[in-house]
C-alpha positions as CSV (number, residue, x, y, z in Angstrom):
1,M,20.8,40.0,-31.3
2,V,19.1,37.5,-29.2
3,W,21.4,34.7,-30.5
4,I,24.4,36.3,-28.7
5,N,22.6,35.6,-25.4
6,F,21.9,32.0,-26.3
7,P,24.7,30.5,-24.3
8,V,23.3,32.2,-21.2
9,Y,19.8,30.8,-21.9
10,A,21.2,27.4,-22.6
11,L,23.2,27.3,-19.3
12,I,20.0,28.3,-17.4
13,I,18.0,25.6,-19.2
14,I,20.5,22.8,-18.8
15,T,21.0,23.7,-15.1
16,L,17.3,23.5,-14.4
17,W,17.1,20.2,-16.3
18,L,20.0,18.8,-14.3
19,I,18.5,19.9,-11.0
20,G,15.2,18.3,-12.1
21,L,16.9,15.0,-12.9
22,V,18.8,14.9,-9.7
23,L,15.6,15.5,-7.7
24,L,13.8,12.9,-9.7
25,Y,16.3,10.2,-8.6
26,M,16.4,11.5,-5.1
27,Q,12.7,11.2,-4.5
28,N,12.6,7.7,-2.9
29,G,8.9,7.7,-2.9
30,K,8.6,11.3,-1.6
31,K,6.1,13.2,-3.7
32,I,7.7,16.6,-2.8
33,F,10.9,15.6,-4.6
34,S,9.0,14.3,-7.6
35,S,6.9,17.5,-7.8
36,L,10.0,19.7,-7.5
37,A,11.7,17.7,-10.2
38,V,8.8,18.1,-12.6
39,V,8.7,21.9,-11.8
40,S,12.4,22.3,-12.5
41,L,12.2,20.3,-15.7
42,G,9.2,22.2,-16.8
43,L,10.8,25.6,-16.0
44,G,13.7,24.7,-18.3
45,I,11.2,23.9,-21.1
46,L,9.4,27.3,-20.5
47,V,12.7,29.2,-20.7
48,L,13.5,27.5,-24.0
49,I,10.0,28.3,-25.3
50,Y,10.6,31.9,-24.3
51,F,13.9,32.0,-26.2
52,V,12.4,30.5,-29.3
53,A,9.6,33.0,-29.2
54,Q,12.1,35.8,-28.9
55,L,14.0,34.5,-31.9
56,W,10.9,34.2,-33.9
57,F,9.9,37.8,-33.1
58,L,13.3,39.2,-33.9
59,L,13.8,37.3,-37.1
60,E,10.2,38.1,-38.2
61,R,10.0,34.6,-39.6
62,P,9.6,31.1,-38.1
63,P,13.1,30.0,-36.8
64,M,12.9,26.7,-38.8
65,R,15.1,27.3,-41.8
66,T,18.6,26.2,-40.8
67,L,19.9,23.0,-39.1
68,G,20.7,25.0,-35.9
69,E,17.1,26.3,-35.8
70,T,15.7,22.8,-36.1
71,R,18.0,21.6,-33.3
72,L,16.3,24.2,-31.1
73,W,12.9,22.7,-31.9
74,Y,14.2,19.2,-31.3
75,S,15.6,20.3,-27.9
76,L,12.1,21.6,-27.1
77,F,9.9,18.7,-28.2
78,L,12.1,15.8,-27.0
79,P,11.8,16.8,-23.3
80,I,8.1,17.3,-23.7
81,V,7.9,13.7,-25.0
82,G,10.0,12.6,-22.0
83,L,7.8,14.3,-19.5
84,F,4.6,12.9,-21.1
85,T,6.0,9.3,-21.1
86,Y,7.1,9.8,-17.5
87,Y,3.6,10.9,-16.5
88,R,2.1,7.9,-18.4
89,W,4.6,5.1,-17.7
90,K,7.0,6.5,-14.9
91,Y,10.2,5.5,-16.7
92,K,12.9,7.6,-15.1
93,W,15.6,6.4,-17.5
94,F,13.5,7.6,-20.4
95,V,13.2,11.1,-18.9
96,S,17.0,11.2,-18.4
97,Y,17.6,10.2,-22.0
98,S,15.2,12.9,-23.3
99,F,16.6,15.8,-21.3
100,I,20.3,14.8,-21.7
101,L,19.9,14.4,-25.5
102,A,18.1,17.8,-25.6
103,S,20.9,19.3,-23.6
104,L,23.4,17.9,-26.1
105,F,21.6,19.6,-29.0
106,L,21.7,22.9,-27.0
107,V,25.5,22.5,-26.5
108,L,25.9,21.8,-30.2
109,N,24.2,25.1,-31.0
110,I,26.7,26.8,-28.6
111,L,29.7,25.2,-30.3
112,Y,28.4,25.8,-33.8
113,P,26.6,29.2,-33.8
114,E,25.0,30.4,-36.9
115,N,24.5,33.8,-38.5
116,Y,20.8,34.3,-38.3
117,N,19.0,36.7,-40.7
118,K,15.5,37.6,-41.7
119,T,15.9,36.3,-45.2
120,L,13.4,33.7,-46.2
121,M,13.5,32.0,-49.7
122,P,10.3,32.5,-51.8
123,A,9.6,28.7,-51.5
124,L,9.5,29.0,-47.7
125,R,6.9,31.7,-47.7
126,S,4.1,29.2,-47.7
127,V,1.3,28.4,-45.3
128,W,2.7,24.8,-45.3
129,F,6.2,25.8,-44.0
130,V,5.4,25.9,-40.3
131,P,3.1,22.8,-40.0
132,H,5.5,20.7,-42.2
133,V,8.5,21.4,-40.0
134,I,6.7,21.2,-36.7
135,V,5.1,17.8,-37.4
136,Y,8.4,16.5,-38.7
137,I,10.3,17.6,-35.6
138,I,7.7,16.1,-33.3
139,S,7.8,12.8,-35.3
140,Y,11.7,12.8,-35.1
141,A,11.5,13.3,-31.3
142,L,9.1,10.5,-30.9
143,L,10.7,8.1,-33.3
144,A,14.2,8.7,-32.0
145,A,12.9,8.0,-28.5
146,S,11.4,4.7,-29.7
147,S,14.8,3.7,-31.1
148,L,16.4,4.2,-27.7
149,V,13.7,2.0,-26.2
150,S,14.6,-0.6,-28.7
151,L,18.3,-0.4,-27.8
152,K,17.4,-0.9,-24.1
153,A,15.3,-3.9,-25.0
154,L,18.0,-5.4,-27.1
155,F,20.5,-4.9,-24.2
156,H,18.2,-6.8,-21.9
157,I,17.7,-9.6,-24.4
158,Y,21.3,-10.2,-25.4
159,I,23.3,-9.0,-22.3
160,K,21.0,-9.7,-19.4
161,K,19.2,-12.6,-21.0
162,Q,15.9,-11.2,-19.9
163,K,12.7,-10.6,-21.7
164,A,12.1,-7.0,-22.9
165,E,9.4,-5.3,-20.8
166,V,9.2,-2.0,-22.8
167,M,7.5,-3.1,-26.0
168,D,4.3,-1.3,-25.2
169,L,6.3,2.0,-24.8
170,A,8.2,1.4,-28.1
171,D,5.0,0.6,-30.0
172,N,3.1,3.6,-28.7
173,L,6.0,6.0,-29.5
174,V,6.2,4.6,-33.0
175,Y,2.5,4.7,-33.6
176,I,2.2,8.4,-32.6
177,G,5.5,9.3,-34.3
178,F,4.5,7.5,-37.5
179,A,1.3,9.4,-37.6
180,F,3.2,12.7,-37.4
181,L,5.7,11.5,-40.0
182,T,2.8,10.7,-42.4
183,L,1.4,14.2,-41.9
184,G,4.9,15.6,-42.6
185,L,5.0,13.7,-45.9
186,L,1.5,14.9,-46.8
187,F,2.2,18.6,-45.9
188,G,5.5,18.4,-47.8
189,A,3.7,17.2,-50.9
190,L,1.1,19.9,-50.7
191,W,3.9,22.5,-50.1
192,A,5.9,21.2,-53.1
193,K,2.8,21.5,-55.3
194,E,2.3,25.1,-54.3
195,A,6.0,26.0,-54.6
196,W,7.2,24.1,-57.6
197,G,4.0,22.8,-59.3
198,H,4.4,19.1,-58.5
199,Y,3.8,16.9,-55.5
200,W,6.9,14.7,-55.8
201,T,10.3,14.9,-57.7
202,W,12.4,12.2,-56.1
203,D,14.6,14.8,-54.7
204,P,17.3,13.3,-52.3
205,K,15.5,14.7,-49.2
206,E,12.1,13.4,-50.4
207,T,13.6,10.0,-51.2
208,W,15.1,9.6,-47.8
209,A,11.9,10.9,-46.2
210,L,10.0,8.1,-48.0
211,L,12.6,5.5,-46.9
212,T,12.3,6.6,-43.3
213,W,8.5,6.3,-43.5
214,L,8.8,2.8,-45.1
215,V,11.3,1.5,-42.4
216,Y,9.0,2.5,-39.5
217,L,6.0,1.0,-41.5
218,I,8.0,-2.3,-41.6
219,Y,8.3,-2.2,-37.9
220,I,4.6,-1.7,-37.4
221,H,3.8,-4.6,-39.7
222,L,6.3,-6.8,-37.9
223,R,4.6,-6.0,-34.6
224,S,1.2,-6.7,-36.0
225,F,2.1,-10.4,-36.5
226,K,2.3,-12.0,-33.1
227,T,4.2,-15.0,-34.5
228,V,7.2,-12.8,-35.5
229,D,10.1,-12.8,-33.0
230,Q,10.0,-9.3,-31.3
231,T,13.8,-9.3,-31.5
232,K,13.6,-8.8,-35.3
233,A,11.2,-5.9,-34.9
234,L,13.6,-4.3,-32.3
235,W,16.5,-4.5,-34.7
236,V,14.5,-2.9,-37.4
237,L,13.5,-0.1,-35.0
238,A,17.1,0.4,-33.9
239,L,18.4,0.6,-37.5
240,A,15.5,2.9,-38.4
241,F,17.1,5.6,-36.4
242,I,20.1,5.6,-38.7
243,V,17.8,6.2,-41.7
244,L,16.1,9.0,-39.8
245,I,19.4,10.7,-39.0
246,I,20.5,10.5,-42.6
247,C,17.1,12.0,-43.7
248,W,17.3,14.8,-41.1
249,F,20.7,16.2,-41.8
250,G,23.0,13.5,-43.2
251,V,21.5,13.8,-46.7
252,N,22.8,17.4,-46.8
253,Y,26.4,16.0,-47.1
254,L,25.6,13.5,-49.9
255,P,26.9,14.5,-53.4
256,S,23.4,14.0,-54.8
257,A,22.1,16.8,-52.6
258,A,24.2,19.5,-54.3
259,N,21.3,20.5,-56.5
260,S,18.5,19.6,-54.1
261,V,15.7,22.1,-53.7
262,H,16.0,21.4,-49.9
263,T,19.4,23.0,-49.6
264,Y,17.9,25.9,-47.7
265,T,17.8,23.7,-44.6
266,Q,21.6,23.7,-44.4
């Protein structure tokens, strides 16, 4: 079983990422170090892609059913977001956050291994299953990253008494993440119609997904009004991450989720 070998893969991936981050901070203007850093970080991502592909092939189904499986995808997309933003804005601290958090999720999967099987519930045998999960994980990676940016901005405002200089980064991450989040809601509704005959049932997972969408929409509206103090928008963005975490896996532990049709994600 490929999952037995996961700790080895995870160790290789995390080692490559750590080497890449060290090289990134050692560059001091030297392009060779910067290039080697990107190569090392990219190799780690490729190893993770290879493992996920192996798991998909072995299970004969998309590895997106359980919480552990979604952590794998989060560990994959978050570093990709980090590399993209580094290429665009050159924020080393953001790259560090992306890869360290992704490594943390890999460690969690080592500490809490799961018994993987090929079983897939009838409701999951849908054309909407893969796109629904993929766009949601991408949106979670982008929106979680935007919340970290908000925390950094708040730190500068309240502790260093300086103006935040990362609002453009926060806005762009939210705009793209919100687009994927909206697609996730749409795909989920179409999937629900196909599986259960209705688009929406106010299931606990659906309710929290809508709440998550609304909170980030509030941030977008606050940012659209130039007269609104950006600190208020930053607090909304920081708190939005809590709602996102509850939606992702926290809702599974709520009493109201006992009869949820989304319990297959646990």
